[in-house]
N, C-alpha and C positions, 0 to 999 in steps of 0.2 A: 598371445605369443610374442608381442612386441619386445618383451624383456629379453628374449633369447635370440633376436634377429641377428646380432653380430656373431654369436656363437654358431648359429645355423649357417651363416655365410662361410665361416671358416671350415666347418665340418663338411660342407658340400664340395670342398676342394679335394677331399680324400676319396680313395677308391673303396667301394663297399662290396661285401661285408668287411668290417675292420674291427680290430680289438681296441676298445676304449677303456680308459681308466677314470672312474668316478672317484671323487674325494669329498667327504663330508665330515663335519664336526658336529657332534650331538651331545647333549647332557648324558652323563653316565648313569642310566637307569634302564631296566629291562624293557620298559614300554618304548622308549625312543630307539633303542637298539633293534627291537623287533620290527618297528615301523620302517626303519632304514633298510634292514636286511631283507624285508619283504619286497623291496623295489627290484630285487635281482633274482635270477633263476638259480637252480641248484648247480648249474654249470659254472657259475661265477667264481672267481678266485677272490675271496674277501679276506682282508687282514685288518686287525684292530690294534690301535696304539693308544694307551691311556695317558692322559696328561699327568704332569708331575704331581698335581694336587689330587688327581683322581676324580675331579668333577666332570671332566669331559672325555670323550672318546673320539679319536680320529679314525674314520673308516675309509679304507680304499677298496674299490671293487673293480676287477678287470673282467670284462665280458665282451663276447663277440656280438657286435651290433650290426644290424642289417642296413641301417640308413641314418642320416642326420636326424630325421623326424623321430626315430625311435629313441635317440639320445635325448632330444628335447622333451619327449614324453616322460622320460624318467625324471628329468629336472623339474618338470611341472608337477609331477606327483610328489617329489621330494619337498617342493616349496610349501606344500600343505601340512608338513610336519612341524609342529611348534618347536621353536628353539634350534632348528637345524641351520647350519651354515654350509653353503655349497662352495667348494673351492674350484 
């Protein structure tokens, strides 16, 4: 979890539960989109924006999170998806 220590420190300053917006960029194919979408619940508000060339998709997801640890857990699962960029 060392990679996310600075983020965790920032997040711990917030009151919980809280709405958090995740942003990722992934290659534009069904497999990558399915893997990223699977990180979130049915209650998430997800939007997609395609790059000008159509090679990539920017995905933003707003979700009510219960703690800083829950947010870090999403980023840790996302890091296992090949080709993903977390913003």
